[in-house]
C-alpha distance (Angstrom), angle and dihedral (degrees) to the residues before:
residue distance angle dihedral
M1 . . .
A2 3.88 . .
Q3 3.85 91.6 .
A4 3.78 92.1 45.5
S5 3.88 93.6 49.7
Q6 3.66 92.5 36.7
M7 3.74 93.9 -125.3
D8 3.74 130.5 125.0
W9 3.80 117.4 -93.1
S10 3.70 91.8 -127.0
Y11 3.81 92.4 54.8
I12 3.80 91.1 51.4
S13 3.88 88.2 48.6
Q14 3.81 89.7 54.0
I15 3.84 90.3 51.0
E16 3.80 89.8 49.1
R17 3.82 91.8 51.5
G18 3.75 93.7 47.5
K19 3.85 93.3 -111.1
R20 3.83 94.1 119.8
N21 3.75 133.3 51.4
V22 3.83 114.8 -147.4
G23 3.71 136.9 -154.5
I24 3.78 128.0 -133.4
D25 3.76 90.6 -94.3
I26 3.70 93.1 59.9
L27 3.82 91.9 43.5
D28 3.87 88.1 52.3
A29 3.81 91.5 51.7
L30 3.87 92.7 49.0
A31 3.83 91.4 46.8
Q32 3.82 90.9 51.2
A33 3.80 89.3 48.1
V34 3.75 93.3 58.2
G35 3.87 96.0 37.7
T36 3.87 101.7 -107.0
S37 3.77 141.0 93.5
V38 3.71 130.6 -94.5
I39 3.79 91.2 -110.1
N40 3.78 91.2 53.5
L41 3.71 91.1 47.2
L42 3.85 92.4 54.6
S43 3.77 96.1 39.2
P44 3.84 116.3 101.6
S45 3.72 117.5 -111.6
E46 3.85 122.0 -113.4
D47 3.81 87.4 -104.4
E48 3.77 91.8 54.2
V49 3.75 93.0 47.4
S50 3.84 91.7 49.8
G51 3.81 91.7 46.7
H52 3.79 97.1 -112.1
G53 3.99 93.8 105.9
R54 3.62 127.3 109.2
S55 3.81 115.6 -81.0
């Protein structure tokens, strides 16, 4: 994902761990890197909606 989004792996790791806040431009780059849209990236999964997701 780091290579596809042209971001450093350590920056992505900080995002994943909640150590960084990101703007819409970063969200867009990450969404494109995984082949989805920002809205899909931010939407809860079916498991989260049904209460079976990770907490």
